[in-house]
N, C-alpha and C positions, 0 to 999 in steps of 0.2 A: 504494499499500499503506499503511495505517494506519501512526502511531510503534509503538503499540502490537504489531502484527503481526510489523514487522521484528524486535523483541525477542524477541516469542514464536518465529518461525522461525530465530534465534541459538540458542534454548533447546534447541531440539528435535535430537535425537541423530541424524545422518543416516542410522546403521547401523540401530538400533531402532525408529527413529520414536517415542519415546516422549522427555518433557522429562527426560531423563536428565541434562542439562545446567542447573546450578541447581537450587534448593529453591524448591517449590511457596509458600510463605509469601513469602518475599522475591520471585519471581516476580510476584504476584498485586499486592504493593504496587506495584513499579515496572510494570507493566502498568497499574494504575490512574492512576499518575502520567503516564503516555504519554497516556492516554484523555481525561484532562482537561488535557494541553497541547495533544493534536488536537484539542479543542473551545477553546480559546483562540486557536490559529492558525486554525481557522475563523470567528473570529469570532461564534461560538455562545456563548459566554459573556465574561467581560471582569471584568479586576480590580474588587474592590468598595470599600469604603471603606478598608479597610486591603491591603496586602502579602498575608497570609494569606487573604483572602477573594475570591469570583467571585462572581458573580450571572448568572444567564442572560438575555440580552440579543438574541438572533439566533434566527435559525435555517432551516431545519432543518438538522440534520446530514446527511452525505451516507452514511451505514452503519447497517442496525439496532442495531449494536453500542454505535454513538455516541447513539444514540436514546435508547438504555436508559441510559449514561450520563448523557447530560442530565437524563434524569427524575430520577438519583440525586442531581446536583447540586442540582436544583429542590427536591427532599423533603429532604436533609441538609445543603445549605448556610446560609450563605454559606462558612462556616469549611473553610478547602481539607481540613485536619485532619479534620473530620468526614466530609466528601465521600469523601476517600479511605480511611476507616477502614470507609464503610460500602457501597463499592463493590462487593465480592464479594456480600455479601448481596443488595443493591440490585438487581444485574444479576439474579441467580438468580429473585427477586421478580419481575422484569419480563419476563424474555427464557428462563426456565424453566433457564438456565444459568449458572454461576457467571465470574469474571474469565478463569480461562484458558481455560475449555470455549468461551466466547464469543468471544474473539479468534482462537482455530482454529479456531471453524465460519466466522471469516469467512476465513483462509486456504483452507478445503475450497472454499467457496463461491465462490474466486476462481480454483480450479483449483490451487493452488500445494501444498496436500497431500491426501491421500484420505480418505474416511469413515474413520472409526473402527474399527478390528477389535481383536479379541485379547480380549473381554471386561473382568476386573476391572481390568488394566493397558492400556486401549487405545493402540494404536500408530497412525499415520498415515503412510503408505510418501510420500518426498519425492515429488512429480509435478515438480517444476520445481527442479532443484538450482543451475539456472544464477543464477536470483534469489536465492538462498542465498549461494552465491558470492561474487554481486556487493555484497549488503549486509557481508558476512564482509571483503572486500576494503577498501569502502569506510571502515568503522569503522576497520582496521587503518592505513590511511593516517591517520583522523584521530587514531587514539592516538597515532602513530609521528611524527607531523608538530608545526609549530608554528605554522603559518597560522592565522587567522581562519576557525571552521566558519559553515555556514550552520545556521540554529537547528534544521531538521528534523537532521542529522546531529548536531549538540550535543544534542539531547534525547535521541535514542537513546543515544549513546556515556554521557553522564550516568549511564544506569541500570546501564549493563552490568556496574559495579564493585559495585553493592548489591546486584544480581539474581546475582552471584557467576560471570559469564560474563566477568572477565578473562582467562582465559588463552584464549579465543577470540578477544578482540580483540588481544592481547599474549601471542603463544603461545610466546614464547624469555622466559627470567628476565634476559637484560640488555635487554629493553627495558620491564618493569613497571612500575619506578620511573619513567619517564616519563612512561608510559601511564595510571599511577595519577594523578598531578597534572593530567594533559589531562582526565581524566574528572571528576576532583573541582572541577573548576573550568570545565569544560566551559558551564555556565549563569549563571556571574557576568555579571554585570550587564545581564541579559534579562529579560524577561516573566517567564520560567519559572523564575527563581531561586528563588523561594519554594516552588513545588509541588516542585522536586528536593530543598530541604532538608528539606521536611516529611516526602519519601519516606523520607528515610534515618534521621528520627527516630523515625519508626514501627515501623521495622525495628530500631532500635537498643530502642526500649522493648519492642518482642514477644522480643527475644532475652533484654533485662535478667528480663523476667515469667517468661521459660524456665527461668532457671538456679534450681536447686534447693537450697535453701539447707541446708548440715549441719545435723541434729538436735543 
């Protein structure tokens, strides 16, 4: 399962089948970051001349969604901020689906979720509840622990905070302070650290732009 698919599965409400957990804008930014992280881990892209740059160096990617993401990197790079900012529009252009829908389509294709139903606010039945349960359990253990994390777990965990999924990985208030610290520092010193920081910056910039200044 792709990193972005794991985060999307966390965000799907098991009861309604909709992304009732988290908000679309933040989720899209975090999913974009994880798509780029996946390309780094697969060796499709590598760091450029600076920490905040990446270039396509290998391939091919292992899924249609990653093929689309690679095209966005080639079209919008080398700056990571530009790549992430254009991911939703780029995927819509190349795949006909924006970030959330493209990632969810991958889950549908592998039989984890059902095809969409329900019109304007589509829902997806959870066909593999054990897979979601396993991801939740793994991330809760990571958020609650103190040991070093494997990079894939660290990447997904790092996005649960900015995606507003803290309560999923830290369901009790007593554990949330520690969990926030683990989330905030999960990518420190890794090849994905710059991407994680840029995702947070983009979300903060979007939030600031949305604030209406009193007249």
